[in-house]
CHARMM-style PDB file with segment names, atoms N, HN, CA, C and O in Angstrom:
ATOM      1  N   ALA     1     -16.356  17.414   7.072  1.00  0.00      PROA
ATOM      2  CA  ALA     1     -16.132  15.770   7.611  1.00  0.00      PROA
ATOM      3  C   ALA     1     -17.014  15.393   8.991  1.00  0.00      PROA
ATOM      4  O   ALA     1     -17.418  14.311   9.419  1.00  0.00      PROA
ATOM      5  N   HSD     2     -17.118  16.597   9.434  1.00  0.00      PROA
ATOM      6  HN  HSD     2     -16.790  17.476   9.087  1.00  0.00      PROA
ATOM      7  CA  HSD     2     -17.153  16.991  10.724  1.00  0.00      PROA
ATOM      8  C   HSD     2     -18.878  16.546  10.751  1.00  0.00      PROA
ATOM      9  O   HSD     2     -19.348  16.193  11.833  1.00  0.00      PROA
ATOM     10  N   LYS     3     -19.661  16.579   9.664  1.00  0.00      PROA
ATOM     11  HN  LYS     3     -19.279  16.865   8.786  1.00  0.00      PROA
ATOM     12  CA  LYS     3     -20.800  16.222   9.736  1.00  0.00      PROA
ATOM     13  C   LYS     3     -21.723  14.558   9.607  1.00  0.00      PROA
ATOM     14  O   LYS     3     -22.848  14.111   9.830  1.00  0.00      PROA
ATOM     15  N   MET     4     -20.276  14.053   9.059  1.00  0.00      PROA
ATOM     16  HN  MET     4     -19.362  14.416   8.877  1.00  0.00      PROA
ATOM     17  CA  MET     4     -20.257  12.489   9.058  1.00  0.00      PROA
ATOM     18  C   MET     4     -19.016  11.767   9.805  1.00  0.00      PROA
ATOM     19  O   MET     4     -18.167  10.920   9.525  1.00  0.00      PROA
ATOM     20  N   CYS     5     -19.554  12.953  11.441  1.00  0.00      PROA
ATOM     21  HN  CYS     5     -20.243  13.641  11.669  1.00  0.00      PROA
ATOM     22  CA  CYS     5     -18.619  11.978  12.451  1.00  0.00      PROA
ATOM     23  C   CYS     5     -17.410  11.883  12.612  1.00  0.00      PROA
ATOM     24  O   CYS     5     -17.039  11.135  13.516  1.00  0.00      PROA
ATOM     25  N   GLY     6     -16.105  12.794  11.579  1.00  0.00      PROA
ATOM     26  HN  GLY     6     -16.407  13.402  10.844  1.00  0.00      PROA
ATOM     27  CA  GLY     6     -15.109  12.838  10.913  1.00  0.00      PROA
ATOM     28  C   GLY     6     -14.462  14.302  11.990  1.00  0.00      PROA
ATOM     29  O   GLY     6     -15.048  14.949  12.858  1.00  0.00      PROA
ATOM     30  N   PRO     7     -13.438  14.379  11.603  1.00  0.00      PROA
ATOM     31  CA  PRO     7     -12.682  15.125  11.697  1.00  0.00      PROA
ATOM     32  C   PRO     7     -12.544  16.936  11.506  1.00  0.00      PROA
ATOM     33  O   PRO     7     -11.888  17.263  10.516  1.00  0.00      PROA
ATOM     34  N   THR     8     -13.034  17.956  12.258  1.00  0.00      PROA
ATOM     35  HN  THR     8     -13.566  17.691  13.061  1.00  0.00      PROA
ATOM     36  CA  THR     8     -13.033  19.233  11.397  1.00  0.00      PROA
ATOM     37  C   THR     8     -12.189  19.997  10.523  1.00  0.00      PROA
ATOM     38  O   THR     8     -11.028  19.843  10.899  1.00  0.00      PROA
ATOM     39  N   GLY     9     -12.255  20.740   9.539  1.00  0.00      PROA
ATOM     40  HN  GLY     9     -13.199  20.865   9.233  1.00  0.00      PROA
ATOM     41  CA  GLY     9     -11.086  21.526   9.065  1.00  0.00      PROA
ATOM     42  C   GLY     9     -10.617  20.299   7.929  1.00  0.00      PROA
ATOM     43  O   GLY     9      -9.418  20.039   7.820  1.00  0.00      PROA
ATOM     44  N   PHE    10     -11.486  19.679   7.220  1.00  0.00      PROA
ATOM     45  HN  PHE    10     -12.460  19.890   7.309  1.00  0.00      PROA
ATOM     46  CA  PHE    10     -11.257  18.621   6.330  1.00  0.00      PROA
ATOM     47  C   PHE    10     -13.039  18.166   5.467  1.00  0.00      PROA
ATOM     48  O   PHE    10     -14.148  17.895   5.927  1.00  0.00      PROA
ATOM     49  N   GLY    11     -12.514  18.280   4.174  1.00  0.00      PROA
ATOM     50  HN  GLY    11     -11.612  18.500   3.801  1.00  0.00      PROA
ATOM     51  CA  GLY    11     -13.678  17.945   3.637  1.00  0.00      PROA
ATOM     52  C   GLY    11     -13.408  17.277   1.839  1.00  0.00      PROA
ATOM     53  O   GLY    11     -12.393  16.966   1.215  1.00  0.00      PROA
ATOM     54  N   ILE    12     -14.577  17.281   1.574  1.00  0.00      PROA
ATOM     55  HN  ILE    12     -15.401  17.533   2.081  1.00  0.00      PROA
ATOM     56  CA  ILE    12     -14.415  16.248   0.409  1.00  0.00      PROA
ATOM     57  C   ILE    12     -14.666  17.031  -1.253  1.00  0.00      PROA
ATOM     58  O   ILE    12     -15.854  17.355  -1.235  1.00  0.00      PROA
ATOM     59  N   LEU    13     -14.293  17.292  -2.106  1.00  0.00      PROA
ATOM     60  HN  LEU    13     -13.328  17.029  -2.121  1.00  0.00      PROA
ATOM     61  CA  LEU    13     -14.616  17.772  -3.057  1.00  0.00      PROA
ATOM     62  C   LEU    13     -15.440  16.812  -4.290  1.00  0.00      PROA
ATOM     63  O   LEU    13     -14.906  15.824  -4.794  1.00  0.00      PROA
ATOM     64  N   TYR    14     -16.664  17.240  -4.621  1.00  0.00      PROA
ATOM     65  HN  TYR    14     -17.098  18.043  -4.211  1.00  0.00      PROA
ATOM     66  CA  TYR    14     -17.101  16.299  -5.337  1.00  0.00      PROA
ATOM     67  C   TYR    14     -17.954  17.100  -6.566  1.00  0.00      PROA
ATOM     68  O   TYR    14     -18.684  18.055  -6.301  1.00  0.00      PROA
ATOM     69  N   GLY    15     -17.783  16.631  -7.826  1.00  0.00      PROA
ATOM     70  HN  GLY    15     -17.190  15.855  -8.042  1.00  0.00      PROA
ATOM     71  CA  GLY    15     -17.944  17.142  -9.486  1.00  0.00      PROA
ATOM     72  C   GLY    15     -18.280  16.649 -10.125  1.00  0.00      PROA
ATOM     73  O   GLY    15     -18.437  15.440  -9.954  1.00  0.00      PROA
ATOM     74  N   LYS    16     -18.598  17.248 -11.241  1.00  0.00      PROA
ATOM     75  HN  LYS    16     -18.471  18.230 -11.379  1.00  0.00      PROA
ATOM     76  CA  LYS    16     -18.909  16.954 -12.784  1.00  0.00      PROA
ATOM     77  C   LYS    16     -17.183  16.697 -13.230  1.00  0.00      PROA
ATOM     78  O   LYS    16     -16.293  17.449 -12.832  1.00  0.00      PROA
ATOM     79  N   LYS    17     -17.013  15.856 -13.854  1.00  0.00      PROA
ATOM     80  HN  LYS    17     -17.736  15.246 -14.177  1.00  0.00      PROA
ATOM     81  CA  LYS    17     -15.326  15.613 -14.472  1.00  0.00      PROA
ATOM     82  C   LYS    17     -15.222  17.207 -15.284  1.00  0.00      PROA
ATOM     83  O   LYS    17     -14.602  18.249 -15.068  1.00  0.00      PROA
ATOM     84  N   ASP    18     -16.087  16.778 -16.198  1.00  0.00      PROA
ATOM     85  HN  ASP    18     -16.590  15.932 -16.374  1.00  0.00      PROA
ATOM     86  CA  ASP    18     -15.871  18.032 -17.278  1.00  0.00      PROA
ATOM     87  C   ASP    18     -16.129  19.420 -16.707  1.00  0.00      PROA
ATOM     88  O   ASP    18     -15.737  20.318 -17.452  1.00  0.00      PROA
ATOM     89  N   LEU    19     -16.726  19.842 -15.498  1.00  0.00      PROA
ATOM     90  HN  LEU    19     -17.045  19.112 -14.893  1.00  0.00      PROA
ATOM     91  CA  LEU    19     -16.573  20.300 -15.084  1.00  0.00      PROA
ATOM     92  C   LEU    19     -15.590  21.101 -14.036  1.00  0.00      PROA
ATOM     93  O   LEU    19     -15.658  22.289 -13.721  1.00  0.00      PROA
ATOM     94  N   LEU    20     -14.841  20.301 -13.678  1.00  0.00      PROA
ATOM     95  HN  LEU    20     -14.786  19.336 -13.934  1.00  0.00      PROA
ATOM     96  CA  LEU    20     -13.841  20.338 -12.699  1.00  0.00      PROA
ATOM     97  C   LEU    20     -12.628  20.285 -13.370  1.00  0.00      PROA
ATOM     98  O   LEU    20     -11.614  20.509 -12.710  1.00  0.00      PROA
ATOM     99  N   ASN    21     -12.502  19.955 -14.912  1.00  0.00      PROA
ATOM    100  HN  ASN    21     -13.326  19.772 -15.448  1.00  0.00      PROA
ATOM    101  CA  ASN    21     -11.287  20.127 -15.850  1.00  0.00      PROA
ATOM    102  C   ASN    21     -11.279  21.475 -16.189  1.00  0.00      PROA
ATOM    103  O   ASN    21     -10.279  22.191 -16.225  1.00  0.00      PROA
ATOM    104  N   ALA    22     -12.572  21.841 -16.468  1.00  0.00      PROA
ATOM    105  HN  ALA    22     -13.384  21.259 -16.438  1.00  0.00      PROA
ATOM    106  CA  ALA    22     -12.827  23.316 -16.912  1.00  0.00      PROA
ATOM    107  C   ALA    22     -12.067  24.488 -16.231  1.00  0.00      PROA
ATOM    108  O   ALA    22     -11.549  25.474 -16.757  1.00  0.00      PROA
ATOM    109  N   MET    23     -12.151  24.026 -14.571  1.00  0.00      PROA
ATOM    110  HN  MET    23     -12.572  23.226 -14.144  1.00  0.00      PROA
ATOM    111  CA  MET    23     -11.609  25.263 -13.755  1.00  0.00      PROA
ATOM    112  C   MET    23     -10.627  25.093 -13.328  1.00  0.00      PROA
ATOM    113  O   MET    23     -10.035  24.040 -13.093  1.00  0.00      PROA
ATOM    114  N   PRO    24     -10.253  26.476 -13.131  1.00  0.00      PROA
ATOM    115  CA  PRO    24      -8.455  26.607 -12.455  1.00  0.00      PROA
ATOM    116  C   PRO    24      -8.417  26.447 -10.792  1.00  0.00      PROA
ATOM    117  O   PRO    24      -9.107  27.160 -10.064  1.00  0.00      PROA
ATOM    118  N   PRO    25      -7.827  25.770 -10.465  1.00  0.00      PROA
ATOM    119  CA  PRO    25      -7.280  25.911  -9.288  1.00  0.00      PROA
ATOM    120  C   PRO    25      -7.192  27.295  -8.521  1.00  0.00      PROA
ATOM    121  O   PRO    25      -6.866  28.321  -9.117  1.00  0.00      PROA
ATOM    122  N   TYR    26      -7.480  27.275  -7.244  1.00  0.00      PROA
ATOM    123  HN  TYR    26      -7.745  26.441  -6.760  1.00  0.00      PROA
ATOM    124  CA  TYR    26      -7.579  28.342  -6.624  1.00  0.00      PROA
ATOM    125  C   TYR    26      -6.435  28.617  -5.971  1.00  0.00      PROA
ATOM    126  O   TYR    26      -6.087  29.795  -5.881  1.00  0.00      PROA
ATOM    127  N   ARG    27      -5.629  27.562  -5.386  1.00  0.00      PROA
ATOM    128  HN  ARG    27      -5.912  26.605  -5.459  1.00  0.00      PROA
ATOM    129  CA  ARG    27      -4.245  27.642  -4.600  1.00  0.00      PROA
ATOM    130  C   ARG    27      -3.389  27.005  -5.557  1.00  0.00      PROA
ATOM    131  O   ARG    27      -3.957  26.541  -6.545  1.00  0.00      PROA
ATOM    132  N   GLY    28      -2.240  26.892  -5.484  1.00  0.00      PROA
ATOM    133  HN  GLY    28      -1.778  27.269  -4.681  1.00  0.00      PROA
ATOM    134  CA  GLY    28      -1.168  26.427  -6.020  1.00  0.00      PROA
ATOM    135  C   GLY    28       0.022  25.499  -4.785  1.00  0.00      PROA
ATOM    136  O   GLY    28       0.216  25.795  -3.606  1.00  0.00      PROA
ATOM    137  N   GLY    29       0.430  24.749  -5.305  1.00  0.00      PROA
ATOM    138  HN  GLY    29       0.272  24.508  -6.262  1.00  0.00      PROA
ATOM    139  CA  GLY    29       1.751  24.029  -4.716  1.00  0.00      PROA
ATOM    140  C   GLY    29       1.581  22.520  -5.111  1.00  0.00      PROA
ATOM    141  O   GLY    29       1.380  21.866  -6.134  1.00  0.00      PROA
ATOM    142  N   GLY    30       1.702  22.380  -4.234  1.00  0.00      PROA
ATOM    143  HN  GLY    30       1.865  22.912  -3.402  1.00  0.00      PROA
ATOM    144  CA  GLY    30       2.109  20.608  -3.684  1.00  0.00      PROA
ATOM    145  C   GLY    30       2.235  19.705  -5.447  1.00  0.00      PROA
ATOM    146  O   GLY    30       3.028  19.929  -6.362  1.00  0.00      PROA
ATOM    147  N   ASP    31       1.372  18.924  -5.378  1.00  0.00      PROA
ATOM    148  HN  ASP    31       0.728  18.742  -4.635  1.00  0.00      PROA
ATOM    149  CA  ASP    31       1.300  17.723  -6.491  1.00  0.00      PROA
ATOM    150  C   ASP    31       0.570  17.852  -7.400  1.00  0.00      PROA
ATOM    151  O   ASP    31       0.467  17.092  -8.363  1.00  0.00      PROA
ATOM    152  N   MET    32      -0.199  19.131  -7.130  1.00  0.00      PROA
ATOM    153  HN  MET    32      -0.115  19.749  -6.348  1.00  0.00      PROA
ATOM    154  CA  MET    32      -1.311  19.540  -8.257  1.00  0.00      PROA
ATOM    155  C   MET    32      -0.439  20.534  -9.464  1.00  0.00      PROA
ATOM    156  O   MET    32      -1.183  21.357  -9.999  1.00  0.00      PROA
ATOM    157  N   ILE    33       0.409  20.550  -9.748  1.00  0.00      PROA
ATOM    158  HN  ILE    33       1.013  19.882  -9.314  1.00  0.00      PROA
ATOM    159  CA  ILE    33       1.232  21.317 -10.906  1.00  0.00      PROA
ATOM    160  C   ILE    33       1.886  20.100 -11.768  1.00  0.00      PROA
ATOM    161  O   ILE    33       2.688  19.405 -11.144  1.00  0.00      PROA
ATOM    162  N   ASP    34       1.723  19.876 -12.663  1.00  0.00      PROA
ATOM    163  HN  ASP    34       1.071  20.441 -13.169  1.00  0.00      PROA
ATOM    164  CA  ASP    34       2.094  19.139 -13.455  1.00  0.00      PROA
ATOM    165  C   ASP    34       3.584  19.481 -14.310  1.00  0.00      PROA
ATOM    166  O   ASP    34       4.529  18.692 -14.272  1.00  0.00      PROA
ATOM    167  N   LYS    35       3.622  20.735 -15.051  1.00  0.00      PROA
ATOM    168  HN  LYS    35       2.855  21.375 -15.082  1.00  0.00      PROA
ATOM    169  CA  LYS    35       4.613  21.026 -15.528  1.00  0.00      PROA
ATOM    170  C   LYS    35       5.000  22.357 -15.115  1.00  0.00      PROA
ATOM    171  O   LYS    35       3.936  22.892 -14.804  1.00  0.00      PROA
ATOM    172  N   VAL    36       6.080  23.310 -14.916  1.00  0.00      PROA
ATOM    173  HN  VAL    36       6.945  22.876 -15.169  1.00  0.00      PROA
ATOM    174  CA  VAL    36       6.190  25.256 -15.062  1.00  0.00      PROA
ATOM    175  C   VAL    36       7.304  25.270 -15.947  1.00  0.00      PROA
ATOM    176  O   VAL    36       8.270  24.513 -15.845  1.00  0.00      PROA
ATOM    177  N   THR    37       7.143  26.195 -16.869  1.00  0.00      PROA
ATOM    178  HN  THR    37       6.359  26.810 -16.952  1.00  0.00      PROA
ATOM    179  CA  THR    37       8.039  26.555 -17.976  1.00  0.00      PROA
ATOM    180  C   THR    37       7.566  27.897 -17.496  1.00  0.00      PROA
ATOM    181  O   THR    37       6.622  28.179 -16.758  1.00  0.00      PROA
ATOM    182  N   PHE    38       8.844  28.988 -18.364  1.00  0.00      PROA
ATOM    183  HN  PHE    38       9.611  28.759 -18.963  1.00  0.00      PROA
ATOM    184  CA  PHE    38       8.728  30.367 -18.199  1.00  0.00      PROA
ATOM    185  C   PHE    38       7.371  30.619 -18.602  1.00  0.00      PROA
ATOM    186  O   PHE    38       6.681  31.357 -17.898  1.00  0.00      PROA
ATOM    187  N   GLU    39       6.796  29.987 -19.876  1.00  0.00      PROA
ATOM    188  HN  GLU    39       7.357  29.388 -20.448  1.00  0.00      PROA
ATOM    189  CA  GLU    39       5.705  30.488 -20.907  1.00  0.00      PROA
ATOM    190  C   GLU    39       4.390  29.913 -19.681  1.00  0.00      PROA
ATOM    191  O   GLU    39       3.724  30.933 -19.504  1.00  0.00      PROA
ATOM    192  N   LYS    40       3.874  28.970 -18.957  1.00  0.00      PROA
ATOM    193  HN  LYS    40       4.415  28.141 -19.100  1.00  0.00      PROA
ATOM    194  CA  LYS    40       3.036  28.539 -18.884  1.00  0.00      PROA
ATOM    195  C   LYS    40       2.888  27.657 -17.730  1.00  0.00      PROA
ATOM    196  O   LYS    40       3.885  26.952 -17.884  1.00  0.00      PROA
ATOM    197  N   THR    41       2.133  27.087 -16.348  1.00  0.00      PROA
ATOM    198  HN  THR    41       1.323  27.660 -16.222  1.00  0.00      PROA
ATOM    199  CA  THR    41       2.024  26.266 -15.803  1.00  0.00      PROA
ATOM    200  C   THR    41       1.068  25.418 -16.333  1.00  0.00      PROA
ATOM    201  O   THR    41       0.083  25.834 -16.944  1.00  0.00      PROA
ATOM    202  N   THR    42       1.448  23.569 -16.012  1.00  0.00      PROA
ATOM    203  HN  THR    42       2.248  23.231 -15.516  1.00  0.00      PROA
ATOM    204  CA  THR    42       0.096  22.692 -16.825  1.00  0.00      PROA
ATOM    205  C   THR    42      -0.391  22.383 -15.058  1.00  0.00      PROA
ATOM    206  O   THR    42       0.310  22.207 -14.062  1.00  0.00      PROA
ATOM    207  N   TRP    43      -1.775  22.415 -15.226  1.00  0.00      PROA
ATOM    208  HN  TRP    43      -2.345  22.558 -16.035  1.00  0.00      PROA
ATOM    209  CA  TRP    43      -2.189  21.574 -14.243  1.00  0.00      PROA
ATOM    210  C   TRP    43      -1.918  19.948 -13.905  1.00  0.00      PROA
ATOM    211  O   TRP    43      -1.627  19.254 -14.879  1.00  0.00      PROA
ATOM    212  N   ASN    44      -1.962  19.573 -13.150  1.00  0.00      PROA
ATOM    213  HN  ASN    44      -2.198  20.137 -12.359  1.00  0.00      PROA
ATOM    214  CA  ASN    44      -1.956  17.906 -12.990  1.00  0.00      PROA
ATOM    215  C   ASN    44      -3.542  17.164 -13.492  1.00  0.00      PROA
ATOM    216  O   ASN    44      -4.629  17.740 -13.536  1.00  0.00      PROA
ATOM    217  N   ASP    45      -3.317  16.091 -13.748  1.00  0.00      PROA
ATOM    218  HN  ASP    45      -2.434  15.623 -13.712  1.00  0.00      PROA
ATOM    219  CA  ASP    45      -4.998  15.573 -13.801  1.00  0.00      PROA
ATOM    220  C   ASP    45      -5.527  15.603 -12.529  1.00  0.00      PROA
ATOM    221  O   ASP    45      -4.812  15.938 -11.585  1.00  0.00      PROA
ATOM    222  N   LEU    46      -7.348  15.122 -12.285  1.00  0.00      PROA
ATOM    223  HN  LEU    46      -7.929  14.850 -13.052  1.00  0.00      PROA
ATOM    224  CA  LEU    46      -8.010  15.528 -11.472  1.00  0.00      PROA
ATOM    225  C   LEU    46      -7.930  13.667 -10.914  1.00  0.00      PROA
ATOM    226  O   LEU    46      -7.803  12.704 -11.671  1.00  0.00      PROA
ATOM    227  N   PRO    47      -8.044  13.637  -9.491  1.00  0.00      PROA
ATOM    228  CA  PRO    47      -7.914  14.806  -8.600  1.00  0.00      PROA
ATOM    229  C   PRO    47      -6.948  15.670  -8.076  1.00  0.00      PROA
ATOM    230  O   PRO    47      -7.120  16.087  -6.931  1.00  0.00      PROA
ATOM    231  N   HSD    48      -5.803  16.067  -8.813  1.00  0.00      PROA
ATOM    232  HN  HSD    48      -5.663  15.728  -9.744  1.00  0.00      PROA
ATOM    233  CA  HSD    48      -4.554  16.309  -8.178  1.00  0.00      PROA
ATOM    234  C   HSD    48      -4.792  17.751  -8.134  1.00  0.00      PROA
ATOM    235  O   HSD    48      -4.387  18.505  -7.249  1.00  0.00      PROA
ATOM    236  N   LYS    49      -5.436  18.051  -9.094  1.00  0.00      PROA
ATOM    237  HN  LYS    49      -5.765  17.439  -9.812  1.00  0.00      PROA
ATOM    238  CA  LYS    49      -5.486  19.562  -9.633  1.00  0.00      PROA
ATOM    239  C   LYS    49      -5.935  20.408  -8.025  1.00  0.00      PROA
ATOM    240  O   LYS    49      -5.181  21.142  -7.385  1.00  0.00      PROA
ATOM    241  N   PHE    50      -6.908  20.155  -7.777  1.00  0.00      PROA
ATOM    242  HN  PHE    50      -7.520  19.559  -8.296  1.00  0.00      PROA
ATOM    243  CA  PHE    50      -7.046  20.709  -6.138  1.00  0.00      PROA
ATOM    244  C   PHE    50      -6.630  20.052  -5.415  1.00  0.00      PROA
ATOM    245  O   PHE    50      -7.617  19.650  -4.800  1.00  0.00      PROA
ATOM    246  N   GLU    51      -5.497  19.457  -4.864  1.00  0.00      PROA
ATOM    247  HN  GLU    51      -4.695  19.783  -5.364  1.00  0.00      PROA
ATOM    248  CA  GLU    51      -4.857  19.116  -3.944  1.00  0.00      PROA
ATOM    249  C   GLU    51      -3.691  20.275  -3.613  1.00  0.00      PROA
ATOM    250  O   GLU    51      -2.525  19.931  -3.809  1.00  0.00      PROA
ATOM    251  N   ALA    52      -3.884  21.292  -3.244  1.00  0.00      PROA
ATOM    252  HN  ALA    52      -4.831  21.571  -3.085  1.00  0.00      PROA
ATOM    253  CA  ALA    52      -2.527  21.884  -2.615  1.00  0.00      PROA
ATOM    254  C   ALA    52      -1.836  21.441  -1.669  1.00  0.00      PROA
ATOM    255  O   ALA    52      -2.326  20.831  -0.719  1.00  0.00      PROA
ATOM    256  N   GLY    53      -0.466  21.720  -1.822  1.00  0.00      PROA
ATOM    257  HN  GLY    53      -0.067  22.216  -2.593  1.00  0.00      PROA
ATOM    258  CA  GLY    53       0.063  21.567  -0.093  1.00  0.00      PROA
ATOM    259  C   GLY    53       0.216  19.801   0.135  1.00  0.00      PROA
ATOM    260  O   GLY    53      -0.042  18.896  -0.659  1.00  0.00      PROA
ATOM    261  N   THR    54       0.646  19.756   1.296  1.00  0.00      PROA
ATOM    262  HN  THR    54       0.856  20.492   1.941  1.00  0.00      PROA
ATOM    263  CA  THR    54       0.574  18.273   1.640  1.00  0.00      PROA
ATOM    264  C   THR    54      -0.834  18.176   2.394  1.00  0.00      PROA
ATOM    265  O   THR    54      -1.347  19.123   2.991  1.00  0.00      PROA
ATOM    266  N   PRO    55      -1.389  16.889   2.282  1.00  0.00      PROA
ATOM    267  CA  PRO    55      -2.742  16.707   2.460  1.00  0.00      PROA
ATOM    268  C   PRO    55      -2.470  16.014   4.033  1.00  0.00      PROA
ATOM    269  O   PRO    55      -1.577  15.298   4.486  1.00  0.00      PROA
ATOM    270  N   PRO    56      -4.076  16.786   4.770  1.00  0.00      PROA
ATOM    271  CA  PRO    56      -3.920  15.960   5.883  1.00  0.00      PROA
ATOM    272  C   PRO    56      -4.559  14.978   6.334  1.00  0.00      PROA
ATOM    273  O   PRO    56      -5.716  14.824   6.726  1.00  0.00      PROA
ATOM    274  N   ILE    57      -3.202  13.979   6.181  1.00  0.00      PROA
ATOM    275  HN  ILE    57      -2.262  14.103   5.863  1.00  0.00      PROA
ATOM    276  CA  ILE    57      -3.870  12.443   6.370  1.00  0.00      PROA
ATOM    277  C   ILE    57      -3.926  11.703   7.653  1.00  0.00      PROA
ATOM    278  O   ILE    57      -3.796  10.480   7.686  1.00  0.00      PROA
ATOM    279  N   SER    58      -4.012  12.029   8.127  1.00  0.00      PROA
ATOM    280  HN  SER    58      -4.117  13.023   8.100  1.00  0.00      PROA
ATOM    281  CA  SER    58      -4.770  11.931   9.506  1.00  0.00      PROA
ATOM    282  C   SER    58      -6.255  12.072   9.866  1.00  0.00      PROA
ATOM    283  O   SER    58      -6.957  11.235  10.434  1.00  0.00      PROA
ATOM    284  N   ALA    59      -6.686  13.603   9.315  1.00  0.00      PROA
ATOM    285  HN  ALA    59      -6.116  14.283   8.854  1.00  0.00      PROA
ATOM    286  CA  ALA    59      -8.002  13.914   8.612  1.00  0.00      PROA
ATOM    287  C   ALA    59      -8.649  12.903   8.128  1.00  0.00      PROA
ATOM    288  O   ALA    59      -9.680  12.421   8.598  1.00  0.00      PROA
ATOM    289  N   GLY    60      -7.815  12.397   6.764  1.00  0.00      PROA
ATOM    290  HN  GLY    60      -6.977  12.788   6.382  1.00  0.00      PROA
ATOM    291  CA  GLY    60      -8.732  11.623   5.569  1.00  0.00      PROA
ATOM    292  C   GLY    60      -8.622  10.167   6.603  1.00  0.00      PROA
ATOM    293  O   GLY    60      -9.665   9.521   6.502  1.00  0.00      PROA
ATOM    294  N   VAL    61      -7.799   9.640   7.379  1.00  0.00      PROA
ATOM    295  HN  VAL    61      -6.951  10.164   7.461  1.00  0.00      PROA
ATOM    296  CA  VAL    61      -8.296   8.389   8.592  1.00  0.00      PROA
ATOM    297  C   VAL    61      -9.798   8.528   9.431  1.00  0.00      PROA
ATOM    298  O   VAL    61     -10.802   7.959   9.857  1.00  0.00      PROA
ATOM    299  N   GLY    62      -9.223   9.482   9.315  1.00  0.00      PROA
ATOM    300  HN  GLY    62      -8.407   9.945   8.968  1.00  0.00      PROA
ATOM    301  CA  GLY    62     -10.432  10.066  10.798  1.00  0.00      PROA
ATOM    302  C   GLY    62     -11.702  10.406   9.980  1.00  0.00      PROA
ATOM    303  O   GLY    62     -12.576  10.867  10.714  1.00  0.00      PROA
ATOM    304  N   LEU    63     -11.975  10.338   9.006  1.00  0.00      PROA
ATOM    305  HN  LEU    63     -11.265   9.963   8.409  1.00  0.00      PROA
ATOM    306  CA  LEU    63     -13.176  10.579   8.358  1.00  0.00      PROA
ATOM    307  C   LEU    63     -13.764   9.525   7.517  1.00  0.00      PROA
ATOM    308  O   LEU    63     -14.894   9.479   7.031  1.00  0.00      PROA
ATOM    309  N   GLY    64     -12.484   8.420   7.406  1.00  0.00      PROA
ATOM    310  HN  GLY    64     -11.565   8.457   7.801  1.00  0.00      PROA
ATOM    311  CA  GLY    64     -12.931   7.063   6.844  1.00  0.00      PROA
ATOM    312  C   GLY    64     -13.652   6.642   7.783  1.00  0.00      PROA
ATOM    313  O   GLY    64     -14.875   6.559   7.669  1.00  0.00      PROA
ATOM    314  N   SER    65     -12.892   6.256   9.039  1.00  0.00      PROA
ATOM    315  HN  SER    65     -11.898   6.323   9.132  1.00  0.00      PROA
ATOM    316  CA  SER    65     -13.647   5.687  10.341  1.00  0.00      PROA
ATOM    317  C   SER    65     -14.944   6.304  10.534  1.00  0.00      PROA
ATOM    318  O   SER    65     -15.970   5.627  10.590  1.00  0.00      PROA
ATOM    319  N   GLY    66     -14.927   8.171  10.689  1.00  0.00      PROA
ATOM    320  HN  GLY    66     -14.093   8.721  10.644  1.00  0.00      PROA
ATOM    321  CA  GLY    66     -16.483   8.468  10.417  1.00  0.00      PROA
ATOM    322  C   GLY    66     -17.137   7.823   9.661  1.00  0.00      PROA
ATOM    323  O   GLY    66     -18.079   7.167  10.107  1.00  0.00      PROA
ATOM    324  N   ILE    67     -16.805   7.817   8.177  1.00  0.00      PROA
ATOM    325  HN  ILE    67     -16.040   8.350   7.815  1.00  0.00      PROA
ATOM    326  CA  ILE    67     -18.059   7.034   7.174  1.00  0.00      PROA
ATOM    327  C   ILE    67     -18.370   5.300   7.649  1.00  0.00      PROA
ATOM    328  O   ILE    67     -19.486   4.789   7.551  1.00  0.00      PROA
ATOM    329  N   ASP    68     -17.052   4.516   8.202  1.00  0.00      PROA
ATOM    330  HN  ASP    68     -16.146   4.930   8.281  1.00  0.00      PROA
ATOM    331  CA  ASP    68     -17.695   3.412   8.838  1.00  0.00      PROA
ATOM    332  C   ASP    68     -18.326   2.961   9.440  1.00  0.00      PROA
ATOM    333  O   ASP    68     -18.939   1.930   9.163  1.00  0.00      PROA
ATOM    334  N   PHE    69     -18.413   3.762  10.781  1.00  0.00      PROA
ATOM    335  HN  PHE    69     -17.915   4.599  11.007  1.00  0.00      PROA
ATOM    336  CA  PHE    69     -19.134   4.040  12.076  1.00  0.00      PROA
ATOM    337  C   PHE    69     -20.404   4.544  11.674  1.00  0.00      PROA
ATOM    338  O   PHE    69     -21.096   4.529  12.692  1.00  0.00      PROA
ATOM    339  N   LEU    70     -21.293   5.131  10.391  1.00  0.00      PROA
ATOM    340  HN  LEU    70     -20.731   5.143   9.565  1.00  0.00      PROA
ATOM    341  CA  LEU    70     -22.152   5.538  10.135  1.00  0.00      PROA
ATOM    342  C   LEU    70     -22.780   4.272   9.266  1.00  0.00      PROA
ATOM    343  O   LEU    70     -23.981   4.017   9.360  1.00  0.00      PROA
ATOM    344  N   ASN    71     -21.952   3.540   8.464  1.00  0.00      PROA
ATOM    345  HN  ASN    71     -20.977   3.747   8.389  1.00  0.00      PROA
ATOM    346  CA  ASN    71     -22.439   2.313   7.498  1.00  0.00      PROA
ATOM    347  C   ASN    71     -22.948   1.573   8.429  1.00  0.00      PROA
ATOM    348  O   ASN    71     -24.137   1.254   8.406  1.00  0.00      PROA
ATOM    349  N   GLN    72     -21.701   1.011   9.852  1.00  0.00      PROA
ATOM    350  HN  GLN    72     -20.736   1.270   9.871  1.00  0.00      PROA
ATOM    351  CA  GLN    72     -22.921   0.068  10.614  1.00  0.00      PROA
ATOM    352  C   GLN    72     -23.767   0.666  11.655  1.00  0.00      PROA
ATOM    353  O   GLN    72     -23.903   0.027  12.698  1.00  0.00      PROA
ATOM    354  N   ILE    73     -24.429   1.940  11.508  1.00  0.00      PROA
ATOM    355  HN  ILE    73     -24.318   2.460  10.661  1.00  0.00      PROA
ATOM    356  CA  ILE    73     -25.879   1.871  12.351  1.00  0.00      PROA
ATOM    357  C   ILE    73     -26.959   2.157  11.719  1.00  0.00      PROA
ATOM    358  OT1 ILE    73     -28.043   2.119  12.300  1.00  0.00      PROA
TER     359      ILE     73
END
């Protein structure tokens, strides 16, 4: 994000839907889990599957402002 005039420590994952669906998440928690039983865990749909924990909301707003700035120059 900082390369687009946004805050550091924040980014965007971009990929083909079929490849992202085939990949397992690398972290757990938050809204990324759809269902948990003793037998298995079911992941949520994209993009939530890769969003573990509480998102940095203010960093997302900052990135949006950076993108708006770059679109104006």
